[in-house]
C-alpha positions in Angstrom: 18.8 14.9 8.4 15.3 14.8 8.0 13.0 14.4 11.7 10.5 12.1 12.1 7.2 13.9 11.1 9.0 14.2 8.2 9.3 11.1 7.1 5.8 9.9 8.1 4.6 12.8 6.0 6.7 11.7 2.8 5.5 8.4 3.7 1.6 9.1 3.5 2.5 11.8 0.9 3.6 8.0 -1.5 0.5 7.1 -0.9 -1.8 10.1 -1.6 0.0 10.3 -4.2 -0.4 7.2 -5.7 -4.4 7.8 -4.4 -4.8 10.2 -7.4 -3.5 8.7 -10.1 -5.2 6.3 -9.0 -8.9 9.0 -9.1 -7.0 9.3 -13.2 -6.8 6.4 -13.8 -9.8 3.9 -12.9 -12.7 7.6 -14.1 -11.1 7.8 -17.7 -10.9 4.3 -17.9 -13.7 3.7 -16.5 -16.1 6.4 -18.8 -14.0 7.7 -21.7 -15.8 6.5 -24.9 -13.9 3.3 -27.1 -12.8 6.2 -30.6 -10.9 7.7 -27.9 -9.1 5.5 -25.5 -6.2 5.3 -28.5 -5.1 9.2 -27.7 -2.0 9.7 -26.8 -3.7 11.1 -24.1 -5.8 8.3 -23.0 -1.8 5.6 -23.1 -0.7 8.7 -20.8 -3.1 8.2 -18.1 -3.4 4.1 -18.5 0.4 4.3 -18.1 0.4 6.3 -15.0 -2.6 4.3 -13.8 -0.7 1.2 -13.7 1.4 2.1 -10.7 -0.4 2.6 -7.8 -0.7 -1.2 -7.9 3.2 -0.5 -8.1 3.4 1.5 -5.0 1.1 0.2 -2.4 2.3 -2.9 -2.9 6.0 -1.5 -2.4 4.4 0.6 0.4 3.3 -2.1 2.2 6.8 -3.3 2.8 7.5 -0.5 3.9 5.5 -0.3 6.6 6.1 -4.0 8.0 10.1 -3.3 7.6 8.9 -0.4 9.8 6.7 -2.0 12.9 8.3 -5.3 12.6 12.0 -3.5 13.5 10.0 -1.6 16.1 8.4 -4.2 17.7 11.9 -6.6 17.9 13.7 -3.2 19.7 10.8 -3.8 22.6 11.8 -7.6 22.5 9.6 -9.1 20.4 9.6 -13.0 20.1 8.9 -14.5 17.2 5.6 -16.0 18.0 4.2 -12.4 18.8 5.9 -10.9 15.4 3.9 -14.0 13.7 1.1 -13.1 15.8 1.1 -10.1 14.8 1.8 -10.3 10.2 -1.3 -12.8 10.5 -3.6 -10.4 12.1 -2.8 -7.6 9.2 -3.2 -9.9 6.7 -6.1 -11.4 7.9 -7.6 -8.6 8.3 -6.9 -6.9 5.2 -8.5 -10.5 3.4 -11.4 -10.3 5.4 -11.7 -6.4 3.9 -11.2 -8.2 0.5 -14.2 -10.2 1.0 -16.5 -7.8 2.2 -15.6 -5.8 -0.6 -15.6 -8.2 -3.4 -19.5 -9.2 -1.0 -21.1 -5.6 -1.7 -19.8 -5.3 -5.5 -22.2 -8.9 -5.7 -24.7 -7.8 -3.8 -24.8 -4.4 -5.4 -24.3 -5.8 -9.1 -27.9 -9.0 -8.5 -29.1 -10.2 -10.1 -25.9 -9.4 -13.0 -23.5 -9.8 -10.7 -21.7 -13.4 -11.2 -21.0 -15.2 -7.4 -17.4 -16.5 -8.7 -16.5 -13.0 -9.0 -16.0 -12.9 -5.7 -13.2 -15.3 -5.0 -11.8 -13.0 -7.6 -8.3 -12.5 -6.9 -8.2 -7.7 -6.8 -5.1 -5.5 -5.3 -6.6 -5.5 -2.0 -6.0 -9.7 -1.9 -2.6 -8.9 -2.7 -1.8 -7.3 -0.8 -3.3 -9.1 2.7 -0.8 -12.1 1.4 1.5 -9.6 0.5 2.0 -9.1 3.5 1.9 -12.4 5.3 4.2 -14.0 2.8 6.8 -11.5 3.5 5.8 -10.5 6.8 6.4 -14.3 8.1 10.0 -13.6 5.7 11.1 -11.2 7.6 10.4 -12.6 11.3 13.8 -15.4 10.2 16.3 -12.3 9.9 17.2 -10.6 13.3 19.9 -7.3 12.0 18.2 -4.5 10.0 22.1 -5.2 7.2 21.1 -8.5 6.7 17.3 -7.8 6.0 18.4 -5.7 3.3 20.9 -8.1 2.3 18.4 -10.9 2.3 15.1 -9.4 1.4 17.1 -8.2 -1.8 18.7 -11.5 -3.1 14.3 -12.0 -2.1 13.1 -9.7 -4.4 15.9 -10.6 -8.0 14.7 -14.1 -7.5 11.4 -13.3 -7.6 10.6 -11.4 -10.7 13.0 -14.2 -12.2 11.2 -17.2 -11.6 7.9 -15.0 -12.6 7.6 -16.3 -16.4 8.8 -19.5 -15.3 6.3 -20.0 -12.3 3.3 -18.2 -13.8 2.5 -20.9 -16.3 2.7 -24.1 -14.2 -0.4 -25.5 -13.2 0.5 -27.9 -10.3 -2.3 -30.0 -8.2 -3.1 -27.6 -6.1 -7.2 -26.3 -5.7 -8.2 -23.8 -8.4 -8.6 -22.0 -5.4 -4.9 -21.9 -3.8 -3.3 -21.1 -7.5 -5.2 -18.2 -8.0 -3.2 -16.5 -5.5 0.2 -17.7 -6.4 -0.2 -17.7 -10.0 -3.5 -16.4 -11.0 -4.7 -19.6 -12.7 -4.9 -18.5 -15.6 -6.7 -15.6 -15.2 -4.6 -12.4 -16.7 -5.9 -10.2 -14.7 -5.7 -11.4 -11.1 -3.7 -9.5 -8.1 -1.6 -12.4 -7.6 1.6 -13.1 -5.7 3.6 -13.8 -8.5 4.4 -11.2 -10.3 3.2 -8.5 -7.9 4.4 -9.5 -4.5 7.8 -8.6 -5.8 7.3 -4.9 -4.9 6.1 -5.6 -1.1 9.5 -7.3 -1.3 11.3 -4.8 -2.5 9.6 -2.6 -0.9 10.7 -4.1 2.3 14.0 -4.0 1.8 14.1 0.3 1.1 12.5 0.1 4.7 15.1 -2.4 6.4 17.5 0.5 4.1 16.0 3.2 5.1 16.0 2.6 8.6 20.0 1.7 8.6 20.2 4.7 7.0 19.2 6.9 9.3 20.8 4.9 12.3 24.0 5.7 10.3 23.6 8.4 7.3 20.7 9.7 7.8 18.1 10.6 5.4 19.8 12.7 3.7 22.6 10.8 2.2 20.4 7.9 1.5 17.1 9.5 -0.5 20.6 10.8 -2.6 21.0 7.1 -3.7 17.1 6.7 -3.7 17.6 8.9 -6.4 20.8 7.4 -8.5 18.9 3.6 -7.4 15.3 5.3 -9.7 17.6 6.2 -12.3 19.6 3.1 -13.1 17.0 0.2 -12.4 14.7 1.8 -15.2 18.0 1.9 -17.1 18.3 -2.1 -16.1 15.2 -2.5 -16.9 15.0 -0.4 -20.5 17.9 -2.4 -21.5 16.4 -5.5 -20.3 13.7 -5.2 -22.9 17.1 -5.2 -25.8 17.7 -9.1 -25.2 16.4 -11.8 -26.0 17.4 -13.5 -23.1 15.3 -12.3 -21.1 12.3 -13.2 -22.5 11.5 -17.0 -21.4 9.2 -18.9 -19.9 5.4 -16.8 -20.2 7.0 -13.6 -21.0 4.3 -11.1 -21.2 5.9 -7.7 -20.5 3.9 -5.3 -19.1 2.3 -8.6 -16.2 5.7 -11.7 -16.4 8.3 -9.8 -17.3 11.2 -9.0 -15.5 12.6 -6.0 -17.6 9.2 -4.2 -16.8 9.5 -4.7 -13.3 12.8 -2.8 -12.8 10.9 -0.1 -15.3 7.8 0.3 -13.0 10.5 0.4 -9.8 13.1 2.9 -11.5 9.6 4.9 -11.5 9.0 4.1 -7.8 12.4 5.1 -6.5 12.4 8.5 -8.1 8.4 8.9 -7.2 9.5 7.8 -3.4 12.4 10.9 -3.8 10.2 13.3 -5.1 8.4 13.1 -2.3 10.7 12.9 0.2 12.1 15.9 -0.8 8.7 17.7 -1.1 8.3 17.1 3.0 11.9 18.3 3.6 9.9 22.3 2.3 9.6 24.7 4.7 5.4 24.8 4.1 5.5 21.0 3.9 4.2 20.7 7.7 0.7 22.6 6.8 -2.9 20.9 5.9 -2.3 18.5 2.9 -5.0 17.1 0.7 -2.7 15.0 -0.8 -1.5 13.7 2.5 -4.8 13.1 3.7 -5.9 10.8 0.9 -2.9 9.1 1.9 -4.3 8.4 4.8 -7.0 7.1 4.2 -6.7 5.1 1.2 -8.6 2.6 1.6 -11.0 4.4 2.7 -10.9 6.6 -0.1 -10.3 2.8 -2.8 -13.8 1.6 -1.2 -16.2 4.4 -2.4 -14.3 5.6 -5.2 -14.9 2.0 -7.1 -18.9 2.3 -5.9 -18.4 5.9 -7.8 -17.1 5.2 -11.1 -17.6 1.4 -11.8 -21.1 1.4 -9.4 -24.3 1.6 -10.9 -25.2 5.1 -9.3 -23.2 6.8 -12.6 -22.8 3.9 -15.3 -24.5 5.7 -18.0 -21.3 7.2 -18.2 -19.6 3.7 -19.1 -17.6 4.1 -21.8 -19.6 6.6 -23.0 -18.0 10.4 -21.9 -15.5 12.2 -24.6 -11.3 12.5 -22.7 -11.7 16.0 -21.6 -15.4 15.2 -20.3 -14.8 12.6 -18.1 -11.1 14.5 -17.2 -13.5 17.4 -15.8 -16.0 15.4 -13.3 -12.1 14.2 -12.3 -13.1 18.5 -10.4 -15.7 17.1 -8.0 -14.3 13.2 -7.3 -11.2 14.5 -6.2 -12.5 17.4 -4.0 -15.0 14.3 -2.6 -12.3 11.8 -1.7 -10.7 14.6 -0.4 -13.7 15.8 2.3 -14.5 11.8 2.8 -10.9 11.7 4.1 -10.8 15.0 6.0 -14.4 13.5 7.1 -12.2 10.3 8.4 -9.3 12.5 9.7 -12.5 14.9 11.9 -13.9 11.5 13.4 -10.7 9.3 14.6 -9.2 12.9 16.1 -12.4 12.9 17.8 -12.3 9.2 19.1 -8.5 10.0 20.5 -9.7 13.0 22.2 -12.7 11.1 24.2 -10.6 8.3 24.7 -7.9 10.2 26.5 -10.6 12.0 27.8 -12.4 8.2 29.8 -9.1 7.2 30.1 -7.9 11.1 32.8 -11.5 10.2 34.4 -10.8 6.9 35.5 -7.4 7.7 36.3 -7.9 11.3 38.3 -11.3 8.3 39.8 -8.5 5.6 41.0 -6.4 8.7 42.1 -8.3 10.3 44.8 -10.1 6.8 46.0 -5.9 5.9 46.9 -6.1 9.3 48.2 -9.1 9.0 50.6 -7.7 5.5 51.5 -4.5 6.9 52.3 -6.0 9.2 54.2 -8.3 7.2 56.7 -4.8 5.1 57.2 -3.4 8.1 58.5 -6.1 9.4 60.1 -6.5 5.6 62.1 -2.7 6.0 63.2 -3.4 9.0 64.5 -5.9 7.8 66.4 -4.3 4.7 67.8 
């Protein structure tokens, strides 16, 4: 069975791979000229570029399962679990709006204030964290969570074509989070939160397996499930019965969800197998990127879509745009390394401070005991 460090390695490796795919997808989307956008290579780039968002949302679900399970093992109450979820979701949402505000200021006066309220990837991650996390609190066992969240995932996927076009009597801001309110480029809960639900299902299934059959056998099943999900999605696309409601194959279509879920599971299986190699414990740029995914996301958007390199916008030949990845990816790795160094230094300083405080407290306690002993001897 893979050790605990390997478990963390393959989760970070999964995030890191998503970051690399995201970087190439955004660079080619932003910088490739119109006449090169019909090539097969560009199509492949953008198809792969559609995977990071599902992967990040899936990993949010996995993380929630790990966190909630650990807190329950320590005896946390439902109120404490809810508070933790709300703090996590609120912090990510705050970062999302800080990011949108910063984008507005960078592009001012050409920017549109309405873009600040745009529901983007970080907004969806925040909303999904709250929605999925609060749903999980009601189920207290791992197996029960697997079953309940699995059913919730399927229900979410199949009702999406009906929910997506609804225009209920709700504020436009709220509706944008629920079903994008007519903005298909938004990352609304429907359909995107289905990947977070699938992730929390996976996370609890993994925890259950680690307590029983072990990771190795579990991930053999993950590979089979990945192939099966892809096959189900491909087969569903052949039947018109699955084209109902507001059907957009790549947005609300249940078949495409299963196709992408299949890819996510197969990538997860590959990440696990990679992490079980004897040399996997060494330093890895992919793992560095995975651990700094939020920072890399923020900074690379400024570079790729920002003003400093705006002269590249839809102006480069495809392979010229690809060449720019040769400096952008190492730059992001360097940024991740700097973040890791800074965090490690802060931890060492904190540990040193705790040690000094402990030594002083110990010295004071020993001095007090010595004084009491002297008084007793005199008496």
